[in-house]
N, C-alpha and C positions, 0 to 999 in steps of 0.2 A: 160316401161325408162322416167318418169315423173315426173315431181317436180317442188316443185313455185322454181319462180327466180327472184333473186333480180332486183327490181323495178328500172328500169329509171338509169341503170349505165350510163359512158361515159369512151370513152379512158381517160386514167391518160397522164398528158402532165410527161415531164419529168423533171425534176429543176435539171441543172446539178451546182455539186461544182465548187467555183475559185479553182483553182490549183490541177487541178487534174492527179494525175503522169500520166505522157505518152503524158500528150495534147502539142502540141509545136505551136508554135507562127506561122505566116506567114510568107517567105523567105522576107526579106527588112524592114518589116513593126517593131517597137521597140518593146520590151516585157514590157507589163503592157501600152500601149495604147490603148483606147477605139478599134480601129480595133483588134491589139490579141485578148482580151478579148469577144468580138463578134465572134470570129474566134475558139475560145476555146469551146463557148457555143455552137457555132453552129453543131462544132463536135462531142460534148458529147451526143449532142440533138440527133445528126442521129446515133449516135454510140447507143445508150438506144433504138431508136426506131427500129433500125432492129436487135437489140438482145430482142425486143419483140416481133418482125413477128417470129423471128424463133423459140422462146417460146413456143409462143401461138398454131402454125403450128403442131409443134410437140405430144402438150397435145392433140389440137383435132383431131390427126388422133389415138391416142392410144385412148380417150375420145370412139372415132366412133368404134374400134375394140372390145373393153370391149362390148358395148352396142350392137352392132352386133353379137357377140359371145350371150349374152344373153339367144338367142333363143334359142342354142345348151344347153346348160348348163341348162335350163328347161327340156331341153326332156333328158337327163342323169340322172339328177336326179327322173327325176318322174316311170324312170326304177326300183328303188327300194323304194319310198319314195311317198305317197298319194298326189295329186295333196297339198289340204290345205297345208299338214308339207313343202311340196318344199315350197309354201309361204310364211312360219312359217319364215321357215330357213331364207329364203331371209332376210324378213322386221328385223328379231332377228341380225342377220349378218351384216346389215346394220346400225342398229340405236345404233352396238357395235362401229362398224367404227365412226360413227359422236361423239357419245360420246366422245370418243377418243381427237377426235379432239376440239370436245367441252374444255375438260381436260386439254390440254397442252394452248389453251388460257384464261384459266380458266375464259369461258363465263358460263354464268347460264342458263339454259335451261328458257322456256316461264315461264312467271305468271298469275294468274287471273283466275276464274272458268271461262269466256267467250271467253277465249283464247282458251284455253283446252277444250270446249265445240266444236265450232269451230275446232281444231286438229282435234276432234274425228269423224264429218265428213268427214270429209277433208282426213285422213287415209283411210276412207272407202270405198270411192269413187278413190282416190288415187292409192291408194296401195293393200290395202286390196281384193274388188274385181274387179279388172285386172288380179292382181299378181295370186288368183285365178284362173281366166277364163282364163288366158294364159297355166297354168298349166293344166288345164281338156283337154282344147282343142287339148294339144301336144299327149294328149294319143290318137290323131284317125291323126292327123297330121301333114304334115310336121314342122319341124322349121322352115324352110325356108317359108314356107305359115303362120307360124302363124308371121314371122318379115315382109312380105308385107304387111299383116292385119293392123298391127301397125303404119305402114306408112299412112295409109288412116284416123288416130287420125288430120290431120292439115282439113282434109275435113267435118266431121263433123265440127270439130270446129266453121269452118266457118257458115254453115249452123244453129249453134246453136248459133254464137254468133250474127246475123241477129233479131234474136229475142230478146235472152236477156240480147242484150249489144246494147244503144242506141248507143253510139258512133262509131259503126262496123255499117257504110253505105253498102248497098249492088250497088255494080257496075258492068258492063258489064265484065268485066274479071274476076274478082270473079266469076262471077256467071258461067263464062266460064270455069274457074280450077275446080268446082266442078264439072260440067256434065263431064267435061272430068277426073277427078279421077275417078270417080264413072262406066264410060264406059272403064275405067285398069280396076276396081274390075271382071267387067264383063267381060272380056280379061283373065286374071289370073284364073275363076274360069270355061271358057269354058264353056261359056253361049248358045255357039251356038249347043254345043253337048248336051244340055239338060242335063250341070253340072256333067255329067256321072266321074266318077272316082273323084268326090271329094266328100270328107263328109260333109255332110251339116252341120251337129251339131258341127263338132269341128268347121269349119270356120264360124258360126256365133256365136261362145263362141268367138273368137278371135276377131271376128268386133264388140262385145261386151263391149269387153275387152276397146280396141280403142276406143271404145265413153265413157267409166268412166270416160278416162282423160280430154278431156273437159269439162263436165260436172264440173269436180273436179276444173277443172282452174277458170271458171268462179264462182262457190261458192269461192272460195280464193280470187276471185278477188273483189268481194261482201261485205267480213266477215273478211277477214285478210289485204287486205292492208292498212299501217301506222301501223299496231299492232308492237309493242319494240320488238324486240331482232334480231339477223343476220337472215337469210333464211337457216344455218348452224344450228341456236339454234331451230330455227319453226320445220323444219324437222327433226332433230332428236327430237326431243316433237311428231311427226306426227309420226314416226317411230317406237315410244316405244307401240304410243296408236296401232298401226295396230298390233302390236307384241300382243298384248293382246286383242286382235280383233280375232287374230286367232289364240292362245291359246287355246282359248275357245271352238273358232270350233272343232278346230281339236281334242281337248277334247271328245266333242259331237258327231262328226262324224267318228274318223277314232280311228282306235288300235295304239297301241304304234309299234315301229318296232322290229322284231324277233333281228335284225341285222344289222348293219352302210356299208355298200359296202365299199370299196377305192374308187372310179371312181364317184357312186352317192354323197357320202357324199362331198368328195373336191368340184362337184361343186355346189352343194347348198352353202357350206362355200365363193365357187367366187364368184357366184351369186349375196349373199348377201354384203360379203366385197368387193369387186371390182364394181360388177354390179350397186350396190345401193349406198353405202358407197363411195366410191375413187371416183365415176365416178361422184355424186350430186356434191364432193367437187372442180372437175375440171371442173361442166359446170359452176361452182359458178363463179372463177377465169377465165374462157373466156368470162363468158356474161362482169364482171368488168373491162376486157382488150381491148375484142373487142366489145362488148355491144350486148345487144341482137340479133337483124338481124342474123350477122354472123354467132353467137353461136346456136343459134336453126338450121343453116344447117346442126349438124352434123344428124339429123330426117332423111335427105336424103340419106347419103351411110350405114345406117341402114340396109333398106330390101339387100341392095348387099353386105355388109359382112357375112349377116345370111342366107343368098340364096348359098354365096358360102360353107361358115363352112358349113353347112346342105349336099352340094352335095360334097364335100373333105373328110369331116370327119367320118359325120354317113352314105354316100353312096346313098342320097335320089335323088330320080329322078327329072329330069326336062327337060319340055316339053318346047317348043319354045314359048308356050303363057304365060310361068310366068313370062320368064325375061321382053316380048315384054309388058303384063300388068301393070308388078310393072313399067315400067318406063314412061307408059300413067299417072296412079299411080302419082309419082313423079314429076310429069309435070303439072298437075293439080292440083298437092297441093300446088305446089311452087305457079301456077295463085292465089291460094286462098290467097295470104300471101301476095302480092301483093298490097298496097296502091299508091293512087296519091300523086305525091309529095314528098314519101318515099325515103330517102337516105341512106347508107350503111356508118357509116363513117369509120367501120375498113380500 
């Protein structure tokens, strides 16, 4: 559920147009006076801001649901297809969705051998490896547990950034968040019971998948920052490369499906077109409008929705330590994302 984010966007400022229909001057103020014009500008700007807030909150909720249900879709997809094939369908339909956006915009794919070389590594770290690992993990663990493991990604990212990124300085609060988050992981897994009832291999694969994301982010940050092209074009190219990678792997390690059952097939299509294509496009829009701090908070809703979907739709069992541990993980992850003096401008 992770992809490169547009660098440093800020909330756009509404630019009102003089003479907007329906804009009325204040009572007792002559039309056309400076006060009337200022009132019109203020009213228009306020209306634009209110409309923006309504729009992004709706899309934020939709994005949370799409990414939260992705783990359920993976689970259903693996009922008929091999994990590598589920991952292949995911990146294929995600790439097609983004290519359609680029076609409408008449925007080209990235150019340059160096750029495509870095995109190849980014595709492996951010798409090919984690998508495959999550699919393999869900062969033996509930989709709800996979969603919770995905929420540990900010914890891994904080730990890695302390080593790999010199600008990320450790603080007591961030160290506390890291410790709290991993305490939550132990709670989810029932460490005091000796991890009984938890498939160790599947859980390890899901945690490894979540570790791939921050490694990929650090690589992208070091190699692709400032590369010409929009985030949609770069990610579209990245998904194309991942499609080629997974097509090769699937050809070597799996056999072609004998049939295409309806629900698993629709799940894979939705996982790619919605969960990887449309969702990324929505995420870029949120980052542009409300800033990366607010947009990335969608991460904290994903495990809640994944757990709810797994229990209600798939009938997965839920023990008390799962939601409690998930809450601790999210609290720790939130602490690791705080920085002294940082403010949310949304």
